[in-house]
N, C-alpha and C positions, 0 to 999 in steps of 0.2 A: 807955749813952749818955744824955745829958741835953740838953734844948733850950737854945738861946742866941739872944738877939736884942738889937739895939741900934739906936737912932735917932741918925744922925750928921748934924749940921747942916752947912751949907756951910762949907768951909774947915777943918773940925775932923777930929780923928783918933778912931776908935772906941776906947772905953775897955773893955777886956776883962779880967776877972779869971779867969785860967786855973787850974783845979785842978791840983794837982801830978800829974805823970805822965800828963797828957792833952794832946791837941792839938785845935784847932778845925777843924771841917769847915764851910766856908762854902757854904751851899746856895742862897741866893737874895738878890737885891738889888732893891728896889722903891722908886719915888718915893713920897713922902708925899702922901696925898690932898689936902692943902691947899696944894700947891705952886702957884705963880703960873703962869698960862697961858703956854706957850712957853718956860718955864724948863727947864734941863737940868743934869745932873751926871754926873761920872765917878767910878767907884770905882777907886781906885789902891792897889796893894800896893807898899809901900816896903820894900826889904830890901837891906842892905849897900851903901847909897848909890845904889841904882838904883830907878827907879819903873816899875811895870808896870800898865797900864790893863786891868782885867778886865771892866768893864761900862760902857756909855754909855747913859744914860737921858734921855728927853725927854718933857715933858708933851704929850699929843696924838699921840705917836709910840710908841716902845717905852718903856713905863713900868715894865716888870718883866723881869728876866733871871735864868734858872736857872744856877747855878754848881755846880762839883764840885771844890772846892779844900780840901786839908789844909794848915793854916798853923800853924807854930810861932811863936807871938806873942812868944816871948823874943827872936826875931831879926827879925820882920816886924811891920809896922803896916798898918792899914786906914785910908785917908784919903778924904774926900769933897771932890772938886774941882768946884765949880760953884755954882749959885744956888738949888738945891732940896734939901730935906732927904731923906735916903735911909734906908730901913729895911733893915738887914742881919739875916738869920736863918740859923741853922745848928744844930749840936750839937757837944758834946764827946765825944771818943772816946779810949779808953785807948791809950797808945803801945804796950802789950804786945799789942794785938789783931793787929797786923801779924805779929809774931813767932809768935803762936799760930796764925794762919792759915797761915803757912809750915810749921809743924811738924805740923799736923793731917793733911795728906795722907800724910806719912811714917809716922805711927803707924797710920793707917787701912789702909795697904796690906797689911801682913801678915795682918790680920784678914780682909780681903776675900779674900785668896788662900786662907787656911785654910778659910773657909766656902764658898767658891765651888766648889772642886774636887769635893766629894761631890755637891752639888746638881747640878752640871753633868753628872756621870756618871749620876745618876738620871733627870734630865729630858732627857737627850740624845735618847733614842729617840723619845718622843712628839713633840718639836720637829722631829726629822728627818722623822718621818712626816707631820707637818702641813705642813712646807715642801716635801716632795716632791710632794704632790698638786697644789698650785698650779702647780708647774713643769710637771708632766705635762699639766695642763689647759691651760697656756699653750702648750705644744708642740702639743697637739691643735688649739687655736684657731688657732695659726699655720699648721698644715697645712691646716685648713679654709679659712683665708683664702687660702692659696696656691692651693688647688683652685678656690675661687671666682674668684680672679684669672685662673687659666688658662681657666676656662669663659667668663669675660667676654671675654678676649682672643680665644678661638675664635669666640664669637658676633660680636664686632666684625669679625673677619676674614671670617666668612661674610656679614655685612651688606655689607662692602666688596666682596666677590666678586659678590654678587647684582646690584648696579647695574652692575658691570663686564661681566656676561654679556650683557645687552641691548645695551650699547655695542659689545661685540665682534661680536655678531650683526649689528648695523646696519652696522658697518664691513665685515664679510664680504659682506653684501648689496650694499653700495656697490661693493666691489671686483668682485663678480660682474657687477653691472650695467655697470661700466666695461669689463670684459672682453667682455661680450655685445654692447655697443654697437658696437665696431669690427667684430665678427663679422657683426652684422646689416648694418652699412654695406657690408661686403665682399660679403655675399650679395646686397644690393640692387644693388650695382654689377654683380655677375655677372648678375643677372636683367636689368638694363638692357641689358648687352652682348648677352645672348641674344636679347632682344626686338629690339634693333637688327639683329642678324644675321638673325633670322627675317624682319624687314621687308625687309632688303636682298635676301634670297633670294627672298621673294615678289615684290618688284619685278623682280628678274632673270627669274624664271619668267614673270611677266606680260609682261615685255618680249619674252621668247623666244616666248611664245604669240602676241603681236601680230605679231611678225616672221613667224612661220609662216603666220598667217592672211593677211598681206599677200602673201606669196609664192604661197600657194594661189590668192588672188584674181587675182594677175597671171597665173599659169599658166592659170587658167580663162578669163581674158580673151583670152590668146594662143590658147588652143584654140578659143574662139568665133570669133576673127578668122580662124583657119585654116579653120574650117568654112564661114564666109561666103565666104572667098576661093575655096574649092574649089567651092562651089555656084555662084558667079559663073562660074567657068571652065566648069563643065558646061553652064551656060545658053548661054554663048558658043558652045561646041562644037555644041550642038544646033541653033543657028541656022545 
């Protein structure tokens, strides 16, 4: 590979002397540092009657553009369309490089196969031993992680159950209170009824006692009246 560069003035075509059996690789296009402010240019590839813009450059904006183009300048030309000078750079590469690159893998493959088989057989055991240990370690780590996850889940469940127990106890107490309240009310009602019955019985007994005393007093008064009457009769008789 050999370097190539050219300054292309506005409206001109790049003059390139291509060595025999080589192609041009266009790597970069940049504006000339002395270009007028605000000026711009386009790099155009003309081939078989068609034009292709590969870079647009402007002073104060994009002043440089990287390219990756292989050009056969026996069929194509590079033209600067604009008002600023453009610097084109790249390198020449042999046309046989592509063919050599295509054939190289085909030739290398048998060598690789021939040399790889014995080495693979010799080195297989240590590699396998080295690879198995990390897998075993990873399995142990995964099992440990699973155990930790299970322990954490159990702890979370226990923590959830602990606040639930006081709530359940409180609910049970409230239910017991709710059940006791009607029982107490019923007992109070029974007590009230018993007291009323006792009061009524006491009133009845008091009434009976007062009635008895009144009858006794009446009987005593009648007896006294009889006694007075009999005494009066005796007095009359004696007279």
